[in-house]
C-alpha positions in Angstrom: 67.3 15.8 28.9 68.1 13.7 25.8 65.6 11.1 24.6 65.5 7.9 26.6 64.3 4.4 26.0 60.6 4.0 26.9 59.0 1.4 29.2 55.3 1.0 28.8 53.1 -0.2 31.7 50.1 -2.5 31.6 46.6 -0.8 31.9 46.0 0.7 35.3 49.4 0.0 36.7 50.3 3.7 36.7 47.9 4.6 39.5 50.2 3.5 42.4 53.2 5.2 40.7 51.4 8.5 40.2 50.3 8.4 43.9 54.0 8.4 44.9 55.2 4.8 45.1 58.5 4.6 43.1 58.6 0.8 42.4 57.5 -0.8 39.2 57.5 -4.7 39.3 58.3 -6.9 36.4 54.7 -8.2 36.0 53.4 -4.6 35.7 55.3 -3.9 32.5 53.7 -4.4 29.1 56.7 -3.6 26.9 60.4 -3.1 27.5 63.0 -1.7 25.1 64.7 -4.5 23.1 68.2 -3.0 23.5 68.7 -1.8 27.0 71.6 -1.6 29.4 70.5 -2.6 32.9 70.9 0.3 35.3 70.2 2.9 32.7 67.6 5.6 32.7 64.3 5.3 30.9 61.0 7.1 30.4 57.9 5.4 31.8 54.7 5.6 29.9 51.1 4.5 30.6 49.3 2.0 28.4 47.6 5.0 26.8 50.9 6.4 25.7 51.2 9.2 28.2 54.3 9.9 30.2 54.3 9.0 33.9 57.9 10.0 34.6 61.5 8.7 34.6 63.5 6.1 36.5 66.3 3.6 36.2 65.6 0.0 35.2 67.1 -3.4 35.8 65.6 -6.6 34.4 67.6 -8.7 36.9 65.4 -7.4 39.7 61.7 -8.1 40.4 61.5 -4.4 41.1 62.4 -3.6 37.5 62.0 0.2 37.6 62.7 2.6 40.4 61.3 6.1 39.7 63.5 9.2 40.1 61.0 11.7 38.8 57.3 11.0 38.9 54.5 13.2 37.4 51.4 13.9 39.4 49.2 13.0 36.4 50.0 11.5 33.0 51.2 14.0 30.4 51.5 14.0 26.6 54.7 15.9 26.7 57.5 15.3 29.2 61.2 16.1 28.6 62.4 15.1 32.0 64.8 17.3 34.1 67.4 19.4 32.4 70.1 17.0 33.6 70.3 14.0 36.0 72.9 15.9 38.0 70.4 18.8 38.5 67.7 16.4 39.6 69.8 14.5 42.1 71.3 17.8 43.4 67.8 19.2 44.1 66.7 16.0 45.9 69.8 16.0 48.1 69.2 19.6 49.1 65.6 18.9 49.9 66.6 15.9 52.1 69.2 18.0 54.0 66.7 20.8 54.5 64.2 18.3 56.0 66.7 17.5 58.7 67.8 21.0 59.7 65.6 21.0 62.9 67.1 17.8 64.3 69.1 19.0 67.3 71.2 17.5 70.0 73.3 15.2 67.8 75.9 15.3 65.1 74.9 11.8 63.8 72.1 11.9 61.3 70.7 9.9 58.4 70.8 12.5 55.6 69.4 10.3 52.8 66.9 7.5 53.5 66.5 6.0 50.1 62.9 5.9 48.8 61.7 8.2 51.6 63.9 10.9 50.1 63.1 10.0 46.5 66.6 8.7 46.0 66.0 4.9 45.7 68.9 2.7 46.4 70.9 5.4 48.3 71.5 5.7 52.1 73.7 8.4 53.5 74.6 8.7 57.2 76.7 11.5 58.7 78.8 10.6 61.8 80.3 13.9 62.8 82.6 14.6 59.8 82.5 11.1 58.4 80.0 10.3 55.7 79.0 6.6 55.2 77.3 5.7 52.0 75.2 2.6 51.1 74.4 2.0 47.4 71.9 -0.9 47.0 70.9 -0.8 43.3 72.5 -1.0 39.9 70.8 2.2 38.8 72.3 4.2 41.8 75.6 2.4 41.3 75.7 3.8 37.7 74.9 7.3 39.1 77.7 7.0 41.8 80.1 9.3 39.9 77.4 12.0 39.8 75.9 11.6 43.3 79.1 11.4 45.4 80.4 14.8 44.3 77.0 16.3 45.0 77.0 14.8 48.5 80.6 15.9 49.1 79.8 19.5 48.1 76.6 19.6 50.1 77.8 17.9 53.4 81.5 18.7 53.3 82.7 15.5 55.0 86.3 15.0 56.0 85.9 11.2 55.2 83.6 9.4 52.8 83.3 5.6 53.3 81.2 3.3 51.2 79.7 0.3 52.9 77.5 -1.4 50.4 77.0 -4.8 51.9 73.3 -5.3 51.6 72.0 -8.6 50.2 69.8 -6.4 47.9 72.9 -5.8 45.7 73.0 -9.5 44.8 69.4 -9.3 43.5 70.6 -6.4 41.4 73.5 -8.3 39.9 76.0 -6.4 42.0 78.8 -7.6 44.2 79.1 -6.3 47.8 81.6 -3.6 48.2 83.2 -1.4 50.9 86.1 1.0 50.9 87.3 4.6 51.3 86.2 7.1 48.8 87.8 10.1 50.5 90.2 10.1 53.4 90.7 7.1 55.8 87.7 5.8 57.7 88.1 4.8 61.3 86.4 5.2 64.7 84.7 8.5 65.2 83.1 10.0 68.3 79.5 11.2 67.9 77.3 13.0 70.3 73.6 12.4 71.1 71.6 14.3 73.6 74.4 14.8 76.0 76.2 11.4 75.6 79.1 10.3 73.5 79.5 7.1 71.5 82.3 5.7 69.5 81.1 4.6 66.0 83.3 2.4 63.7 81.8 2.5 60.2 84.1 -0.3 59.2 83.5 -2.9 61.9 80.1 -1.8 63.1 76.8 -3.3 62.1 75.0 -1.6 59.2 76.7 1.8 58.8 78.0 1.8 62.4 75.2 2.9 64.8 71.4 2.5 65.2 70.4 6.1 64.4 66.8 5.0 64.0 66.4 4.4 67.7 67.4 8.0 68.7 63.9 9.1 69.7 63.2 5.9 71.6 66.3 6.2 73.6 65.1 9.7 74.7 61.7 8.1 75.8 63.5 6.1 78.4 63.8 9.1 80.7 60.1 8.7 81.8 60.6 5.1 83.0 64.0 4.2 84.3 64.8 6.3 87.3 65.7 4.0 90.2 65.2 0.9 88.2 67.3 -2.1 87.4 67.5 -2.3 83.6 67.8 -5.4 81.5 69.0 -4.3 78.0 68.7 -7.3 75.6 70.3 -7.3 72.2 72.2 -4.3 73.5 74.6 -3.9 70.6 77.0 -1.0 71.5 75.1 -0.1 74.7 73.2 3.0 73.7 70.0 2.1 75.5 71.9 1.2 78.7 73.9 4.4 78.6 70.8 6.5 78.4 69.1 4.5 81.1 72.0 5.2 83.4 72.0 8.9 82.4 68.3 9.1 83.3 68.8 7.7 86.8 68.6 3.9 86.4 69.9 2.0 89.5 71.8 -0.4 87.3 72.0 -1.7 83.7 72.7 -5.2 82.5 73.4 -5.4 78.7 73.4 -8.6 76.8 74.5 -9.3 73.2 75.9 -12.3 71.4 78.7 -10.3 69.7 82.1 -10.0 71.3 82.7 -6.8 69.3 79.4 -5.3 70.4 80.1 -5.9 74.0 83.6 -4.5 73.8 82.2 -1.4 72.0 79.5 -1.0 74.7 82.2 -1.1 77.4 84.1 1.7 75.6 80.9 3.8 75.4 80.2 3.4 79.1 83.8 4.5 79.9 83.5 7.3 77.4 80.6 8.7 79.5 82.1 7.9 82.9 79.0 5.7 83.7 78.9 3.2 86.6 76.7 0.4 87.8 76.6 -1.6 84.5 77.3 -5.1 83.6 77.8 -6.3 80.0 77.4 -9.9 79.1 78.3 -11.8 75.9 75.5 -14.4 75.7 72.6 -15.6 73.7 69.6 -13.5 74.9 67.3 -16.5 75.2 69.8 -18.3 77.3 70.3 -15.3 79.5 66.6 -14.9 80.0 66.3 -18.5 81.0 69.2 -18.0 83.5 67.7 -14.9 84.9 64.3 -16.6 85.5 65.9 -19.5 87.2 67.9 -17.2 89.5 64.7 -15.3 90.4 65.9 -12.0 89.0 63.4 -9.2 88.5 63.9 -6.0 86.5 61.9 -2.7 86.5 62.7 -2.0 82.9 63.5 -4.4 80.1 64.5 -3.4 76.5 64.1 -5.9 73.7 65.6 -4.7 70.4 66.3 -7.8 68.4 67.5 -8.2 64.8 64.6 -8.9 62.3 62.9 -12.2 63.0 61.1 -12.2 59.6 62.7 -11.0 56.4 60.1 -12.5 54.0 56.5 -13.6 53.8 57.6 -17.2 54.2 59.3 -16.3 57.6 56.4 -14.2 59.0 54.6 -16.9 61.0 57.9 -18.1 62.5 58.8 -14.5 63.3 55.6 -13.8 65.1 56.1 -17.0 67.1 59.6 -15.8 68.0 58.4 -12.5 69.3 55.7 -14.2 71.4 58.4 -16.5 72.9 60.7 -13.6 73.5 57.9 -11.6 75.2 56.9 -14.6 77.4 60.5 -15.0 78.6 60.9 -11.3 79.3 57.6 -11.0 81.2 58.9 -13.7 83.6 61.7 -11.5 84.8 59.8 -8.2 84.6 58.6 -7.1 88.1 55.0 -6.2 88.7 54.4 -2.7 87.4 57.7 -2.9 85.5 57.9 -1.6 81.9 59.0 -3.3 78.7 60.3 -1.5 75.6 59.8 -3.9 72.8 60.8 -3.4 69.1 60.5 -5.1 65.7 62.5 -4.0 62.7 60.9 -6.8 60.6 59.3 -4.9 57.7 56.5 -7.3 57.2 55.4 -7.5 60.9 53.0 -4.7 61.8 52.7 -2.7 65.0 49.4 -4.5 65.7 51.1 -7.9 65.2 54.0 -7.0 67.5 51.6 -5.8 70.3 49.4 -8.9 69.8 52.4 -11.2 70.2 53.0 -9.5 73.6 49.3 -9.8 74.5 49.3 -13.5 73.6 52.4 -14.0 75.7 50.8 -12.3 78.7 47.6 -14.3 78.3 49.7 -17.5 78.2 51.2 -16.5 81.5 47.8 -15.5 83.0 49.0 -11.9 83.5 47.7 -8.5 82.4 49.5 -5.8 80.5 48.7 -2.3 79.4 50.1 -0.3 76.5 51.6 3.0 77.6 52.8 4.2 74.2 54.0 3.3 70.7 57.5 3.9 69.3 58.7 4.6 65.8 61.8 5.1 63.7 63.6 8.5 64.3 62.7 11.6 62.4 65.6 11.3 60.0 64.1 8.0 58.8 60.8 9.5 57.6 57.9 7.2 56.8 56.4 8.1 53.4 52.8 6.9 53.6 52.7 6.3 49.8 55.5 3.8 50.4 54.6 1.3 53.1 58.0 -0.3 52.9 59.6 2.9 54.4 57.8 2.1 57.8 59.9 -0.7 59.2 60.8 0.1 62.9 58.0 -0.1 65.4 57.9 -0.5 69.1 55.6 -0.5 72.2 55.9 0.6 75.8 54.2 -2.1 77.9 53.5 -2.2 81.6 53.1 -5.5 83.5 50.1 -5.0 85.8 
């Protein structure tokens, strides 16, 4: 690769990078090239003048450098890959290979950003439709290279970009969505024997919560013969699987008209019965259910993030405790709660503690039957704590 501008780190800052974390923050940099186009590639060097690897940089972001190629130890000589296209192509092929053993579905997250060493890039396949999210200026600048690689590797009929993350604004980018190849629209996917309609254009995120696939499968041990209360149900996937696994009934609640309509379509698509879908605020619905004396054998809580920053964390934990307290009131004795948090800065221990505190407040006992994690196509790279975001617990009310 041709010579690149060089970014020099402060003493000791290379240790986290060399161990596999791809982010370099603005306060970790000792010197930056005087003339540099944001989003461009650069070599990264230690304070001692050794190479640590290569990444793209953007001074508009607190995360100033995101590494694309990291050495295992500092080196005096480093020329980088032969070409950026070769580097990206190799990473894409490795990511696809990692997912070859995922069976029972044609809807898979093929690229999970930093976890697949392609920071700023998310790629979901829904049958023959590929949905792409680009969240950084550096990856935006590589778009003309990475899209043809993805097209050749995955052979989609449709490619749709849905780059609407707020992270783009921090990178100095406008939000964008539109067709890259073909015409995007509703597509039918399959997951473990059920079908779901996914609309990449109108759906939340890229259209479907692929990260909950493994947790949906876990329902089979807990819902036979039970009345199920599916809260924040989105397009009804948990309710659908509960009914498939023998639930007596399923009541799904979401505040979105579009989500409830989509959930209804998915129930019809699978010829399911004994369900009720309600457009309502979840907290209001829990209050109504408690006042009516309703009791459920299985409750699912899959809310949006309650905490997106450190400043919101205390309020987020309080919100989870309140949600758990209200849910326990309508959970029958020996009933089971599936509770989730996708708040990146709230840990598994903190989620479980919020449930324990809620139970103690109600003078009741609970036991933990299991823990739940994001699906296999959303791998957690232990060198990058930020890649572990979805956590859940299976809790029995004693």
